[in-house]
Phi, psi and omega in degrees: 000082192276316183271328184064044175297129180245012186111161172275179176233175180295331175300322182296313175291322174304315185298307182302316180293323176289324182296324176302324182271350188221054182286066183214153183297324188286321179287323186297308186303324182288337182248024192296324177300328178289321180299310179305321191274316188265340184245302191287309194293305180294335171296319177292317180297326177294313174315305182302311187275324177293321174296329177290325179286317184289336179282358174290338175237348170228088186293339180266014186289141181253128177226110183235117179284057176226150182295137181080004172239260173283337181256127172293153178286151173285336189281142175267150177275101184258013182296329184238021182246145168285336179275105191265015173301129188284342181235145167291140179257026172222170167251151181218134182237141189227126176236115184240171174216145190130171190251358175270186176301145193308311186280349175266000171266161169286151176189192180246145189234147174225136187225138172218125169236182182298340184260315190217172166232159184224148175228146182205172175206159178128204180235109182295315175223120188283150164294163170307322184284322179293317181303321180286326171303313177302309187298319179301322182289319184300318180275349174295127185303317177298294187300319181288331175286329181289317177303320186289325175288324171295312171306319183291315181302303180301318180296328182286342178259010172094016184238072178292150175296143180226166173173171186272125189273138158276155181288320186243155178293140185301155182294140180098352171249137184299136181302328183260023177307142179296335174247041178307312183297326176290329176296334182283346188279143175249016175181166179211122193198164176225162180174174178205144170268153186225142174292153181295140183207176177295348179297332175304329189264015174220180180289346184293346173299332179290310177297330178293307177299321183291316179303324189277323178301320181302315175298333177271352185310316188300316179299318181295313179294322170307309179290331174290314175298326172300312186285323185282335184252023182280000000 
């Protein structure tokens, strides 16, 4: 029990809600200690303890309680956005597996905002190299069939596959391909949103995440094999 995570607090949710109402640097600077205590500190503990729990069934998972590793930055990248709000109003955690850049790898995701929390797995956006490998596996009879079965099974458990869609099937593939919809994806992930509940405020959140991550493990393993064998 490395981090001794005991849950988030009502102050954690209150801070995120207040940040949404006061999304500016002066306010954040004035409330930096609240961010550190109610968001950053419990998030680091959760990364340590949840990472330890995930490794029991995914031994290679990487969980590092640092910003820009398992903890996403609170600062938004506004360079190419019309929305110049400087801060994200949610917290996000990432546990990944593989030898490439962390966001090019498959992994497990936790997200908390003032209204909901979310659990997911997969790769949100493929790199050009990964996209080529993904399409090759989708049209491969064995790998494509396995993915189709994973998709059907996960949809039945409430975790339908998702991804960023192209409007048309990529050039070079028949329009009537049996897995045409999968070929339109530019990422492959699954997840579900949950209403805020008392589970967030206790160590039971770890078991809740683990039970759902296990349901999404087949998708993670399919993607891991794709990225590691590219």
